[in-house]
C-alpha positions in Angstrom: -43.1 18.6 2.4 -40.1 15.9 2.2 -37.3 16.7 -0.7 -37.8 13.9 -3.3 -34.3 12.0 -3.2 -34.3 11.8 -6.9 -34.2 15.8 -7.5 -31.1 17.2 -9.9 -29.1 19.6 -9.3 -28.7 23.0 -11.5 -25.7 20.3 -13.2 -28.7 18.2 -13.9 -27.0 15.2 -11.5 -28.7 13.7 -8.8 -27.7 15.1 -5.2 -27.5 11.6 -3.5 -24.9 11.1 -6.5 -21.8 11.4 -6.5 -19.3 11.9 -9.9 -17.1 8.8 -10.5 -14.7 10.3 -13.3 -17.9 11.0 -15.9 -20.4 8.2 -14.3 -22.9 8.9 -11.6 -22.5 6.3 -8.8 -23.9 6.5 -4.9 -21.8 8.2 -2.8 -20.9 5.0 -0.4 -19.5 2.7 -4.5 -17.8 6.1 -4.7 -15.9 5.8 -1.7 -15.4 2.0 -2.4 -13.9 2.9 -6.2 -11.2 5.1 -5.2 -10.0 3.3 -2.6 -9.8 0.1 -5.7 -8.2 2.7 -7.8 -5.5 3.4 -5.1 -5.2 0.3 -4.2 -4.3 -0.8 -7.8 -1.9 2.0 -8.4 0.5 2.3 -4.9 3.4 0.8 -5.7 3.9 2.6 -8.4 1.5 5.9 -7.9 4.7 8.0 -7.6 6.4 6.3 -10.6 3.6 7.5 -12.9 3.2 11.2 -11.3 7.0 11.0 -12.8 5.8 10.0 -16.4 2.9 11.8 -16.7 4.1 15.2 -15.5 7.4 15.1 -17.0 8.8 15.6 -13.4 6.9 19.1 -13.0 4.7 17.9 -10.3 7.9 18.1 -8.0 8.6 21.5 -8.6 4.7 21.8 -7.8 5.0 20.3 -4.4 8.2 21.8 -4.1 6.5 25.5 -4.0 3.5 24.0 -2.1 5.4 23.1 0.9 7.3 26.0 0.7 4.5 28.3 0.5 3.6 26.5 4.4 6.6 28.1 5.7 7.9 24.9 7.3 8.7 24.9 11.1 8.9 22.4 13.7 6.6 24.5 16.0 3.8 23.7 13.2 2.3 20.8 13.2 1.2 19.4 10.0 -1.7 17.2 9.2 -1.4 15.8 5.4 -4.5 14.6 4.6 -4.6 11.8 1.4 -0.9 12.0 1.7 -0.4 8.3 1.8 3.3 7.6 -0.2 3.9 10.8 1.8 5.3 13.0 -1.1 4.3 16.0 1.0 5.1 15.5 4.1 8.8 14.3 3.4 9.1 17.8 1.7 7.7 19.2 4.7 10.3 17.0 7.0 13.2 18.3 5.1 12.4 21.8 5.5 11.2 21.7 9.2 13.9 19.6 11.0 14.0 16.5 13.0 12.0 17.6 15.5 8.9 18.6 13.0 5.6 16.7 14.3 4.1 15.6 10.9 0.2 13.5 11.0 -0.2 11.6 7.2 -3.6 10.7 7.0 -5.1 8.5 4.0 -8.5 6.6 3.2 -6.0 4.1 1.7 -4.5 1.4 3.9 -2.3 0.3 0.8 -1.0 4.0 -0.3 -0.3 4.4 4.1 1.8 1.3 3.8 3.8 2.5 0.7 4.6 5.9 2.5 5.4 4.0 5.8 8.1 2.2 4.0 9.5 5.0 1.8 10.0 6.8 5.9 11.9 3.9 7.2 14.0 3.8 3.8 14.9 7.7 4.5 15.4 6.5 8.7 12.4 8.7 9.7 11.9 7.0 12.2 10.3 9.7 14.8 7.9 12.9 14.4 5.8 10.3 12.0 1.8 9.4 12.3 0.3 7.5 10.3 -3.8 7.2 10.2 -6.1 5.5 8.0 -8.7 7.8 7.7 -11.7 9.5 5.9 -10.9 13.0 5.2 -15.1 14.1 5.7 -14.2 12.2 9.4 -11.3 12.9 11.3 -10.5 10.8 14.0 -8.5 14.2 15.6 -9.6 16.5 18.5 -10.6 20.4 17.6 -8.1 22.7 17.2 -5.1 20.1 17.1 -2.9 21.4 13.8 -1.6 24.5 12.9 -1.3 23.2 8.9 -3.5 21.2 7.4 -2.4 20.2 3.9 -4.0 17.6 0.7 -2.2 17.0 -2.7 -3.9 16.1 -5.9 -6.9 14.7 -3.3 -9.3 16.8 -2.5 -10.7 15.5 -5.8 -11.0 11.7 -4.6 -13.1 12.7 -1.7 -16.9 12.4 -1.8 -18.3 14.8 -0.3 -16.0 17.9 -0.5 -17.8 20.1 1.6 -17.4 17.9 4.8 -14.0 17.5 4.2 -13.5 21.3 4.2 -15.4 21.4 7.0 -13.5 18.8 8.7 -10.2 20.7 7.5 -11.6 24.0 9.3 -12.6 21.7 12.9 -8.8 20.3 13.4 -7.5 23.4 12.8 -6.0 25.8 15.3 -6.5 29.7 15.2 -4.8 30.9 12.9 -4.0 27.5 11.1 -4.0 27.9 7.4 -5.2 24.9 4.8 -3.3 24.5 2.0 -4.8 22.1 -1.2 -2.8 21.9 -4.1 -5.2 20.3 -6.8 -5.7 19.8 -10.8 -7.5 22.8 -12.0 -8.7 24.5 -15.4 -6.3 25.9 -18.2 -7.0 28.8 -19.2 -5.7 28.9 -22.5 -7.7 27.5 -25.2 -4.6 26.1 -27.4 -2.9 24.8 -24.1 -6.4 23.4 -22.9 -7.1 21.3 -26.1 -3.1 19.7 -26.1 -3.9 19.5 -22.6 -7.0 17.0 -23.1 -5.3 15.3 -26.0 -2.3 14.7 -23.4 -4.9 13.2 -20.9 -7.8 11.3 -22.4 -4.7 9.6 -25.4 -1.3 9.7 -23.4 -2.1 9.1 -19.6 -4.3 6.4 -20.0 -1.7 4.6 -22.0 1.3 5.1 -20.1 -1.1 3.3 -16.9 -1.6 0.9 -18.5 2.4 -0.1 -20.0 3.6 1.3 -16.4 1.1 0.3 -13.8 -0.8 -2.6 -15.8 -4.0 -0.4 -15.0 -5.8 1.7 -17.9 -8.8 2.5 -16.2 -7.5 3.9 -13.5 -5.8 6.6 -14.9 -8.6 6.8 -17.2 -10.8 7.7 -13.5 -7.7 10.0 -12.7 -8.2 12.5 -15.8 -11.6 12.7 -16.0 -12.1 13.6 -12.0 -10.3 16.5 -13.2 -12.5 17.7 -15.3 -15.3 16.7 -13.1 -13.6 19.0 -10.1 -14.6 22.8 -8.8 -13.1 25.9 -10.8 -11.2 27.6 -8.0 -13.9 30.5 -8.2 -16.2 27.4 -6.9 -13.8 25.9 -4.6 -12.8 29.5 -2.8 -16.7 29.8 -2.2 -17.0 26.3 -0.9 -14.0 27.2 0.9 -15.3 30.3 2.4 -18.9 28.9 3.0 -16.4 26.2 5.8 -15.4 29.2 7.4 -12.4 30.1 5.7 -11.3 33.4 5.4 -8.5 35.2 2.8 -8.9 32.5 1.1 -7.1 32.8 -2.8 -5.9 30.2 -5.9 -2.6 30.6 -7.5 -2.4 28.7 -10.5 0.0 26.9 -11.7 1.6 26.0 -15.3 -1.2 27.6 -17.3 -3.8 26.6 -14.9 -3.1 22.7 -15.0 -2.8 22.9 -11.7 -3.7 25.5 -8.2 -2.4 26.3 -4.5 -6.0 27.1 -3.1 -5.3 28.8 0.6 -7.5 29.5 3.5 -7.0 30.9 6.7 -8.8 30.0 9.9 -9.3 33.1 11.6 
């Protein structure tokens, strides 16, 4: 007998729906809304990251890129990397001969990234591709490194994105994900929750003229899998030697997996 499409998961969520913040929506609707969020915030995205994190995101990203051990011979695919924040850091470490592909579902984010690349004189060595992380337009075994920074929680079907990451990596390649995580200390968690749900949307309204998008970003963090859950999903996608490194009390984490 076919399963009823209204069947619920153990969390009480419809299998055919996805979380957009705290709202259950159709998968296609989530994708549409996520595109809308980043259309709205693209021009001020990096500025808002600085304001929201008091610059700490820069330290996280620097460590993230260092852990990749950048080198000119390692081809990097940076997914959901539209504004170039990770790609530019990689280029600075790997040198002018680095082969870097930046993909993003959102054309506006890519536009911002391409402009920033030109401003930095980065004309060669970069490819900019509008693509969905769940269905990448690249051949199997194409890249040595796959990175996604603060993007995985916005993906509609996370497991599909992880499978695609595994597919496009070469044997010996590595997966790197930098994402918000779960704060372990109760006091820090209380402070962080108040900051996330009160101050971040307010700053979004003042700086980016968009409170709703930053309310979604705060909510999406709470709906993202835990470090243990994501480890299991990476292993299910085929990755081995999977580990997670908590940052700043668990506010963020770096997830690493190897394609053996």
